[in-house]
C-alpha angles and dihedrals in degrees: 000000000000101000130013136179115217115208134156144216088251143326124313095022093123105265093151094048091049090045089054093051093049092043089054094043096050094034085231136161117253132224131180105191095193126029111188111190131332092077091164090056106027128175087250089057090050092052090050089050096046102041136054124251095339120168107223117196120215121263119255090219126027109186126188103215119078096227141092108319094244091055094043091050093049090053087060096040090248124140112204111226127195088219090069093062118091126162111251115257109249140139089214132082114276135216114198118194121203129209117250120331135323095283096043104135120237090184135347090285106022123078136183090262088061091055092049090050092047092051090044095221134152114245137237110199116207116212128186125191116252136125104289097023093116091057093046092046096050091046089052091049089050090050091053092049091048091054091041092238115157116245101211098170137016106206116203103200113202129346120339132192108243092238092054092050091045094054093046094046092056090066098056129080120257092248092059109100120220115220123195115206115187125231108276111205099176112042106212137130089262095052093046090047091050091052090049091050089052088058088052090057090055091053095239 
């Protein structure tokens, strides 16, 4: 893994936590192309706080309103353009974290899948267990297949019932690796490091 795009089946599924664990595990750089809201406590800031010696590259768009990027941009009379996104120059591995899910709109006609395709990156899909997560996960996998985007990792964030994991795993290709990230109650450098070390034990 040299470069990886982290997305999720929806909002609040733990993309930033999983990004932190993988950034720590791979000793990678981190980049959040679009930050929508929470500019005083950004995801970049969280990664810097939770990981060790990580190079975090500046966001392409920093938007004030905590909403879908297309809405936040419109509030500031900004039109997000794919042409503005360029992968940061680095000799290191790189974790890229998206905003929202695969179909989160960046404008009226540009979606997160378009950004992934433009950057030409393999995908890690973050899944969290809740009623409806199977439907949201399978729809996300279908969207990736439709756009011919490579699903490198399926990340199961937190505890999962065996039947839920079994159903989801039947819809991914054999080459897609499944990662289990445990529930992290206290988000600190030590807890993120412990989760990364757990991945090392599973020979990720």
